[in-house]
N, C-alpha and C positions, 0 to 999 in steps of 0.2 A: 687829237690835236685839230683845232679849227683855226685857220688863219694864223698859224704860228702860236696859238694860245692853247694851253693844256686845260682840259675839262675833265671833271669826274662825273660819271653817269650814276646818278642815285635813283634806285628803283624802289617801288613800294614793297611793303612786307607781305609775303605770301608764305604758305606752309610748304616746305620742300617735300617732294615725293620721289623724284628721280633726277639727280643733278647731271646725268649724262646728256650731252648734246646742247647744254645751255649756251655755250660759246658759239657752236655752229648755228643755232637758231638766231642769236644776236647778229652774227655776220650775215646771215640770209636776210634778216629784216633790214639791215643797213643797205645791202646790195639791191634788194627789191625796191626800196624807197628811192634810192638814187636813180635807178633805172626808169622810174616814173617822172624824173625831172625835178624832184624835190631837193631842197638844200641839205647840206650835210648835217646841220643842226637837227632838222626834222628826222633825218635818217637815223641819227643816234638815239633819238627818243623812241622811235619805232623799234629799232634794234634792241634797246634795253628792255622794252616791253615784251618783245618776242622771246628774249632770252630768259627773263624771270618767269614768264608764263610757261615756258617749256619745262622748267624744273619743278613746276607745281602740278605736272601731269605725268602719266605713264605713257611713254611712246613719243618718238620724235614727230614734230609737226602736227600734234593732235589739237592744238589750240586753234580757234577760229579767228577769222579776220576781224570780226566785230570786237572780240575780246582784246585783241592786240590794240585796236584803235582806241578803245575806251581806256585801257591800261596805260597807253602812251601819254594820255593827258595828265598822268600822275608821276611820270618820270621827269627828273630834273637834271639839268646840266649845270654844274657848279664849277666856275673857273678856279684853277689852281694857280695862284699868283706868286708862289714862292714863299709867302709868309704864313699862309694857312696850310695846314697839313691836309692831305686828301682825306675825305670822309671814308674811313674804313669800317664804319658801322655795318654789322651784319643785319641785313634787312629781311631775313627769313626767320620764321618761327621754327626753332628746333623742336623735334618731337619730345626731347627730354625736358623742355622748359614748361613747367607746370604752374608758373606764376599766374594768378588770376588776372584777367584783363577785362575792363569794361570801358567801352568807348561808344560814342554816338557818331563816329566818323564813318562815312561810307568807304567801302573798298571794292575791289573787282575780283570776282570769282574766276576760276579757271575756265568756265564756260561762257564768260562774257557778261554775266549778270552782275549788277551792282550789289555788293554785299555790305552788311553792317555787322557789328558785334552786338546788336540789339536782340533781346529775348522777347518773344511775343507769346503770351498765354492765349490760346485759341479755345473758345467755349461756344455753347449755344443753349437753346432751350428745347430743341427737337430731339435731343438725345445723342448718345455716342455713335449710333449707327447711321445717323443722317448723312446722305451724300453731300449735303451743303457744308457740313463740318469739314469733311475731307477736302472739298474744293477750296474752302477758305484757308486751310492749313497749307495747301499747295500754293495758293497765292502768296502766302507769307514767305514760303521758301523761294518762290520765283523772284521775290523782292529782297532777297538776301537776309531775311530775318531768321533767327534760330527759334523755331516754334516749340512749345510744349502744349500738348492737347490735354485738357481736363474738362470733361463734359458730363452732364447728368447721365446716369446709367439708364434712366427711362425718361420719356418725354416729360418736360416741365414747362409747357407753354402757359402763358398767362400768370407767371409767378412774380412778375415785377422784380423788385430788388430784395425779395424775401430771403431771410437767412434761416431757411428750414433745411434740416438734415433728416435722413430716414432712421438714424440710430438714436438711442436714448443717451442720457448723460453727456450731451453735447459732443459726442464722438461722431466722426464722419467716416464712413466706410469707403475705401478707395480700392480699386482693382486695376493693376497694371495690365494693359492689353496692347494690341497693335491694330492698325487699320491698313487695308490693302494699299500698296504703293507708298506707304508712309511708315514702313517697318523701322526706320532709323529714328523716328520722331518719338520722344517720350510721350506716352499716351495713358491717360487714366480715366476709367469709368468711375464716376463719383456718385454716391448716394446722397445727393444734395441738389438744391436748386442753383441755377447759374449765379444768382446774386451772392450766395454763400461761397461758391467756387471762386468768384472774383475777389471776395473779401479775404479768403484764406490765401489765395495766390499772392495778393499784395503783401502778405506777411510771411512769404517764403514757404507756403504749404506744399509747393510742387518744385522745390529747388530754389534757385536764386529768385529774388524779387524781379518780376518781369518789367520791361521798360514800357510796354504797351499791352493792351488787351484787344483782341479781335473777337467779336461775337456774331455768330451766324454760320453759314448763310441760312437765314430763316426761311421756312416754307410758308410763304405768305407775307404780304407787305406789312410794314409797321409805320403807319402814317397818322398824322393828326395828333390831337391831344391824347388819344387812346394809347400812345406809346408809353404812357404812365404805367400801364398794366402789362407790358411786354417783358417777358423774361430775357429776351435778346437784348433789348435796350436797357433793362434793369441791371444786367451784368456790366454794361458799359458805363452806366452812371455810377455804379458802386466803385468801379475801378477809378473813375474820375475823382471822387471825393477822397480816394486814397493816393492821389498824386500821380496817376498814370494817364497817359494818352489812351484813348479808347475809340473804337469804331464798331457800330452795329450795322450789319448788312442783311438785307432781306430781298427775296425774289417774289414778285407780285404774281402769284399763281391763282388768285381768287379762291373760289370755293370748289372748283373742279378738281377731280381726282384722276380721271383717265386722260391725262395730258402728258406731253413731253416737258420735262423740266430742263431749262437751259441754265444749268449751274455755271457753265463756262462764261455766259454773258455776265452773270453777277460777279464772278471772279475777276473778269476783265475790268469792270467798273470799279470793283473794290481795290484793284491794284492802282488805278488812277487816283482814287481817294486816299489810298495809303501814302502815296507820294506827298500829298498835301498834308496829311496828318503828321508825318515825320518832321515837317518843318514848322509845326505849331507848338505851342507851349504845353508842358505837362499839365494834365487835368482837362485838356480839350476832349470833347466828345463829338463825333460826327455820326449822324444817322443817314444811312445810304439805302435807297430803294431802287430796284432795277426791274424794268418790264420783263416778262417771260417771253422773250423773242430771241432768235439767233443773233450772234454778235454783229453780223453785217446789217441787221435791221435796227440796231440801237440808234436812237436819236441823240443829240448832244446832251451832255451832263448839265444839269441846271441846279443852281442854288434855290431852295424853296423855303417858304415859311410853313409852319404847322397849320394844317387844316383844323377847323372846328370839329369836323367829323370826316370819316372816310367813306368809301363806297361799300364797304362791308361793315355792318354794325351788329352788335349783340342785342338780343331780345330775351326777355324772361317770361316764362309761362308757368303757372301753378297747375300741377297735375292733380288727378282725382285723389291720389293717396296723400295729398298735402305737401308733397315735395315740390321743389322748384327745378325747372329745366331751363338751362341757358343754351341758346343756339344762335348761329350767325346767319344773317340774310343780306342779300344785295339791296341797296337802296338806289333810287333813281334820281335823288336830289343832286343838283350840280354843285360840286365843291367850289370854294372861292378861288378866283383866278390867282395864279402865282403860288398856290399852296402845293405841298407835296402830293396831296391826293389828285389835284387838278393836272399837274404836270405829268405825273405818273400815268394817269388815264390818257394823256395825249401822247404817250410813248416815250417820254423823257426819263432817263435815270435822274434821281434827285439826290441832293446832299443838303443836310440841315444840321448846322451846329446846335448842340443842345447844352443846357446848363442844368446842373442838378439842383437839389433843394437849397434855397437861399432865402434870406429875409427879404421882405418887400418894403422898402423905405417910402413908397408912394402912399401907403395906407395911413390916413390921419386918425390918430387916437386922441381922445380927450386927455387932459392933464390927469395923471394918475396919482399925484402927490396928495 
């Protein structure tokens, strides 16, 4: 009751784990908020958040302050005026409720992270054992997504959006596996290129159709028009033409091998880009490149255009036996200002929206009749 008016406290839906202490936690939340000089209405919101958070965890008082604060933003006070019945809806997910749910609405997990009911397919072209793949899956979890990992069993760099599998008769061999610290995430090593993995995922090949695809974190930048050849970007573009939001993420490590890889920096920038992606239309593709520096040395994220060329380019040489060798070299030419290659070289993470294959209405053709 507030100012002689009755209110119902409506809390968000969370999965119950242990209902003991929910009332005590609500009372404590109300008392603590009032002690800070906040109005009763605010105290009721915080108390409701503390109470529902408690029943979603094991142990009294195990929720953190930030979780309560964020969750309180979704608690509602609804006046009971005598004509409307109180809302007695049960806003918890019962363990025996097996009805499928799909939603793009964000919610709050019991550790304070914003959660969604969105499924993300995580893939790459460096292969299932790449540390960058695990880092990107961890980023998805940190942002409340429900990831499924499906990546090539072996390295598949430079495969673009190719639909190539290692088996005959159009069969794709998959092997269920686990990655360290991601044991609860469904994970598949797939004998196929990332483009085909994205294609099959969009058709339910790894469970439900995902809501978005995350590709990377690639060992090496994917900048300029050469992204056409990237398996990392190819997977994202394939997802796009199948109606999914997608993001490709790459770490700019150059050609060096004996270096420290700052996957955590790429994951941090990927998380910021992921927040943008979730608010964009299905079919959107974002290409993200991150300098290989510690997180505290990252410069501001910048939107970039595609460079005509990057700082690492491929060259072809014919060998004495008649075969061709393709190898990568650094070039000293300065990329165009404002492009992904230029901004990345200057220490900025970059983000570039990409569009997949489309017709070009600007080309003038003679009358074909």
